[in-house]
Each structure stands twice: as C-alpha cells, then as structure tokens.
SERO-4910 file (N, C-alpha, C, O; in steps of 0.05 Angstrom, whole numbers):
BEGIN
 pado doro    nc1    nc2    nc3   cac1   cac2   cac3    cc1    cc2    cc3    oc1    oc2    oc3
  Met    A     24     35    436     46     48    447     44     78    444     57     94    458
  Asn    A     28     87    424     27    116    419      2    130    431     -6    151    422
  Thr    A    -10    117    451    -32    129    465    -27    128    495    -13    110    505
  Asn    A    -38    147    510    -35    147    539    -51    124    551    -72    116    541
  Arg    A    -40    112    572    -53     91    587    -54     99    616    -40    118    624
  Val    A    -70     86    631    -72     92    660    -45     88    673    -38    103    691
  Tyr    A    -30     68    665     -5     61    677     20     74    665     42     70    675
  Arg    A     17     88    642     40    102    630     30    122    609      9    119    598
  Asn    A     47    141    604     41    161    582     49    148    556     64    129    555
  Lys    A     39    160    534     46    150    507     76    153    503     89    170    515
  Leu    A     87    136    486    115    136    481    120    153    456    103    157    439
  Ser    A    144    165    455    152    180    432    156    162    408    160    137    412
  Thr    A    156    173    384    160    156    360    188    143    361    190    120    354
  Glu    A    208    158    370    235    146    373    235    122    391    247    102    386
  Arg    A    221    125    414    220    103    433    204     79    422    212     56    427
  Ile    A    183     84    407    167     63    395    185     47    375    185     23    375
  Ile    A    199     62    359    217     50    339    238     33    353    244     10    345
  Ser    A    249     43    375    269     29    390    258      3    402    271    -18    401
  Glu    A    233      5    413    220    -19    425    215    -40    403    220    -64    408
  Ile    A    206    -32    380    200    -52    359    226    -64    349    227    -88    345
  Glu    A    247    -48    345    272    -58    335    284    -78    356    294    -99    348
  Ser    A    284    -71    381    297    -88    401    281   -114    406    292   -133    416
  Asn    A    255   -114    400    239   -138    405    231   -153    380    215   -172    380
  Lys    A    242   -144    357    236   -157    331    247   -186    332    270   -190    339
  Gly    A    230   -205    326    238   -233    327    233   -246    354    235   -271    356
  Arg    A    227   -231    374    220   -242    400    191   -236    407    175   -255    408
  Gln    A    184   -211    411    157   -204    417    141   -198    391    117   -203    390
  Phe    A    155   -188    371    142   -180    346    152   -196    323    176   -202    320
  Asp    A    134   -205    305    141   -219    281    160   -201    264    153   -178    259
  Pro    A    183   -211    255    202   -195    241    191   -181    216    197   -158    210
  Glu    A    175   -195    200    164   -184    176    144   -161    182    145   -140    169
  Ile    A    127   -166    201    107   -146    209    122   -122    222    115    -99    217
  Ala    A    142   -127    238    158   -106    251    171    -88    229    170    -63    232
  Asp    A    182   -100    209    194    -84    187    174    -66    173    180    -43    167
  Val    A    150    -76    169    128    -60    157    121    -37    175    118    -14    167
  Met    A    117    -43    201    110    -22    221    132     -1    222    126     23    224
  Leu    A    157     -9    223    179     10    224    179     28    200    184     52    202
  Gly    A    174     17    176    173     33    152    150     53    153    154     76    145
  Leu    A    127     45    163    104     63    166    110     85    186    103    108    181
  Leu    A    122     78    208    128     98    228    148    118    217    144    142    221
  Arg    A    169    109    204    189    127    194    179    145    171    188    167    167
  Ala    A    159    135    157    147    150    135    125    169    145    114    185    129
  Gly    A    119    168    171     98    185    182     70    176    175     51    192    176
  Lys    A     66    151    167     40    141    159     23    132    183     -1    127    181
  Ile    A     36    130    206     22    122    231     23    146    249     44    159    253
  Pro    A      0    153    261     -2    177    278     19    175    301     24    154    312
  Gly    A     29    198    308     49    201    329     64    226    325     58    241    307
  Glu    A     83    232    342     98    256    338    117    253    315    123    231    306
  Glu    A    125    275    304    143    275    281    171    267    290    180    273    312
  Leu    A    186    254    272    213    246    278    232    270    273    256    267    277
***
C-alpha cells in the first residue's frame, strides 16, 4: 500500500492505517493487523510521517 502502482499512487500512512483498521478481521488477520498498526504508528515501517 505504501508504494506506487501502475493503477494507483501510494497511499498515505493515515489511509493505510484506516484501510487496515476497517478490514481487520475480514481481509487482514486481527493479530497481524494489530502488529502492523503498531509498527506504522511507531514509524518502524517506511512511509510518510504521521
């Protein structure tokens, strides 16, 4: 989600967090989603600053 694709530009960190939160338990495993959200919020995953 944080890289440009032919069909869309990269998403902002806020948008990535929103996508993960809204799809947690449906598209994304809840436990993995929580870990990813923590990493994103802590700035441990590349992307724009929050």
